[in-house]
Phi, psi and omega in degrees: 000155184293326183290333178291319176297319179296319179295316178297321178295318179296316179297322177295319178297316179296319179297317179296318179296321179296320179292322178296321180296326179287330183276335182288147176294148184253030180291131181259354180271142176283139184298332182273346182281133178289149179288134180270127178248126180291144179291143179296142181261128179277119181273130177260145179296136180266129179290143180290128180270139177285134177271121178277140178293138179295152179298150180298146181295146179289143177294146180296154179303137186272033177285123181293142178293131181293135178287145179297134181291139177300145180279311185206134175243125180242138176248137182231164170234127180276188184298331179267015181064027177274124182286139178225129177237127181228152182239135175251133179261348179205174181265164349281160180286320179090021178216157175238145181224162179288144182250342185252006182245158175228122002287162178289133184240138176290123182258339181204140174236124180286127183296131180083001181280177178296322178297318178296319178293330177282351179089017178284136180234160178299138178099347178294146180261133179275126183252335181206150177228127176235114181259116181236012182269188182256338188260000000 
């Protein structure tokens, strides 16, 4: 088509102009204009400035770091009816309990788990549950 030939001719012209621009000298001074030479600057001695010590850093805000909220608090009664309350801050609990009986009874304690470390034993009755965590 005729328009494709016209486009190719235009692109060739642009390419030639770009190459010519690269070959031409890039002097910006007019040949008749005298070169301007800046006048020498007389340097004066600079007085030494005293460095002031920076102010002491401000003490950090005395807002106490919030203690981690307990995850779960469970209360139990052992075989001698002695109340025991323990708090877990993370999972897993390390114990299994009955789901169909009342009161809820601990049916299994995983050896070395947090429940085992808290002194929870099989057969303890759960008397209260307080959930204060996010999960």
